Steps between C-alpha positions, in 0.01 A plus 500: 500500500677504164761271352783619275624281217826641367568468128827451313555571133669160457174319581322642192511262204338452159247270665204628702567407862245508782638684802186504713159342484202484734121519480508873418821563302752363260834674440724394212838613370629504144780646288421633153725415203614864524645420845246705698367335817126485567275428800130424456269531801164337437181482705155357423412799279814560297862602523766768497837435335799697621866545409663483844845616390407753230343805664238264644311563177150352496523321169148362482173475692168331429188423705182309411661430163532872419845641427586834656805558281535722195532345155864522393769351276715339772473122534725501808681750722833610356820599684491879509609811685222709344138397538416563132733212408271253681163675476268204525419518869181567692670737745833643610640746752590828332760706689646533752742791465331606177179397329327514166610615156823701525487854369757641254739593783440197723771232528301216658368197305135465403302436820805517724779281627286255701263357239745228382741503795668173601362407841746387767272240659144373502279289723143379548304616804226247576205515740181295526316766294762636260820450305731792423814532292749747646813620320775721636725740310780719632589790272844635578689743279836661574453877534128440464198368686458189712166337575333166571172408332272206575216439255237248612205342320241321715223267383240390755285190512219485239564863395477649150697808602847531648716752682806673353722657766824697484722602791796736450759603761757774443841384623680806363638752752307778321143535380409295193247582226222246445266452205280193479223366279325164523483438125220249427453412133140379490348326200314715250123453531296596194211724608643492851348755737731672751359637826640627828409666828695808386372724219570381147601857417787475749681310223632757252647420160880502497635815337861392452601256226785264601762394249354151447166644379476587130180702441281458192245752368217270605643465850551875540143563387369247753699672774325823412163323531593383849606853598159630392331237716710612795404863441137389522566326832494151348762229450568179306345222709423226242754330273287530188744643241778240470631646173597816690723341765818474293721681595417476868241715675611607847311681775645627827339593831681717755433557871236229513515508880262798473225262385530195726723331756447164333467471121319223313518482119322235292479394137193295411463281194174448305570129551413534868840501669700794627840606635552703816788689663502659846760714677541771761574860407728513802729281287417632152393857421511460121358257247543433129276328243667343195305367202655348186380257235672368189588157363806467726384656826155533654480650847251686717691603808194661655693630800871514584540630857810716546667761714520741203453520124706254292679769300850450639709620791554862401132556422405370845766716664376808315140422598600455865365144513820316586490316831810505717596238755719607788789273611357168630147607415267232365207540260241238405247475217209256466265421211223238488405395149350223289170357381192653661301275731191369327 
């Protein structure tokens, strides 16, 4: 049996308020000076912090004293309609009608309309073993598409990993395109080693250069080195050249369902801890790896599960990787991620 605790925006204040507490969990609410509401779900191992009314962004996460989140310049979430205007989060939902970096002829915002969407309602779903935050968003556009999305993040008792879930239902009277990426911005780990149960060579260096990337001679030369490795059947698996990861280095893997039904990707630190992400290729047939390191941003997104490449709507349409939901059809996506069990 589960218990729902419905939330209201008016109950969020500048003071941290305990909403629920028992032997296994503590849930607190808070409102940042920027006006953005926050929910923190904490168990014996750590916590996840979520923005219930802003795309259900996962703002922060830490377990066993180890932060999962990228290093960034944002001290708090900012009101935004584009994710780059509040890019200090651990994870966000990229999509849902369009995903990724828009191409020259695309009209959608960076990472789609959902990433910073204003949620209509939110509630806690509580059981003896878990606490989940659920948000609900109805997208409705005149002469356009109509859908309902329910993102959910679930933390279980004594766990160091948590579940990220997305459910989308097409309420339009015609079929609706769907692009989705679970965009997890993991902390950069110096000398981190990335491994997976799919071949490392499945991840190929991105060939396109989006508008926000400004190549340097050094960066272009490093890209050529990576291409030579790929020609030799090898790939970049250790983060051992930090001076080369600015601008960003991006790899993409297509049709990963050919390798496994269930994918596990890990990044291990020389300090003895590691991060882990698991997902089904029935949900996600593509994956991206994003590495960047400079004084302002340090990230090692070792796997970003997706339905297609994050190169914009028109690129996905051309590649034939757009999903389409029929009227009243529902699609769900699930990712389990966090600190590896010791």
